[in-house]
N, C-alpha and C positions, 0 to 999 in steps of 0.2 A: 503495500499499499504507499499512497504517497510518490508515485517512480512517475504518475504523470501521464501515465496509458489514458485518461482520459480525456484531454486536451489532444492531445498526439492521435486521437482518430480522429477528435471536435479539424481538428488542422487537417484530419486527411481526408473529410467529407468538403469541407470549406474548399481545397485546391479540388479533388473532381468536380465540383459545380463549379469556379472560378477559372481553370483550367479546360478540362474535357469538357465542360457540361453534360455530365453526368447530376442528374437533380433526383436519381430513384426510382420508385423508392430503396430507401437502405434495409437493413434490416438489422437490431444491438439486441443481445443477446448479453442476459449477463444478471449476476446475481442476485435474487430479491432485493437484498441488503440496501444496495445503492439503486434502483431501477429510480429514483423520486430523484436522486442528486444528480443523477444522467440529466433530465429532462432539464434541473435547475441549470445545469452544465451551459445545456444546447441553446436554452432561453435567452440566459446573461452572453454567450461569443459568439452566437448566432442565432441573431433572433425571426433572419432571413426564412431558415427551414419551418416546415410545416412537422411537429411532434407529437405521435400518435401513443403515451404510455398506453402499451395494450398487456394488463393486468386488471388482476380485480377477480371476482365470483367469475364463474362461468353464464352467467345470465349476464352480467353487464359485460363479458366482453362477448355475445352474441348481440349485443344493442350498439357494441362499437363496430363487428364487424359489419353491420347495416350500412352506419354511414363509413368503413373506409372500399365499400364498392367502386363510390364514385370512383375516378381520372382524381386524378392529381389531391385524393383528400389528405394524403400524409406523405412528407421525404424520409421522415424516420421513422420509423417504427420501433418503439423500446419492447423489451417484454423477458423477460424472467423465463431461463433456464428449465425448467416444469412447462408452464407455459404451452411454449416452445416445443418441446415432445408432444404434449398435448395437444394442441389444433395447430400438429404442422400441415394440414393440408389446407388449411384456407392459407394461411401465410405462406408459402409455396408455391401460391398463386396470384402473390403478388405486392413481391419482394423483392427487388435485385439478387440472382448470389454471382458471386465475384470471387476470380481467384485472382491470388496475385504472388506472379511464378518468380 
């Protein structure tokens, strides 16, 4: 902890937007304990991003899915490991999968 991983990731996402014009949607999967921190840091450093905090009860996530199926509903989706595994069928339809060699 305290190594700057969050800000480095935010800097990478900003670079993808500014230089490559890749707005996403991107998926950030993190421990449940830091999800709110991710949202706050993204809003602080890159307010131009539309951020979706995809966590909560099954019913709350179902309501969020209704809104995020629209085009350009969000640029970055933040979720936990558990929710990503549970809702992978919905998430894989919506977010960009990228590989860096």
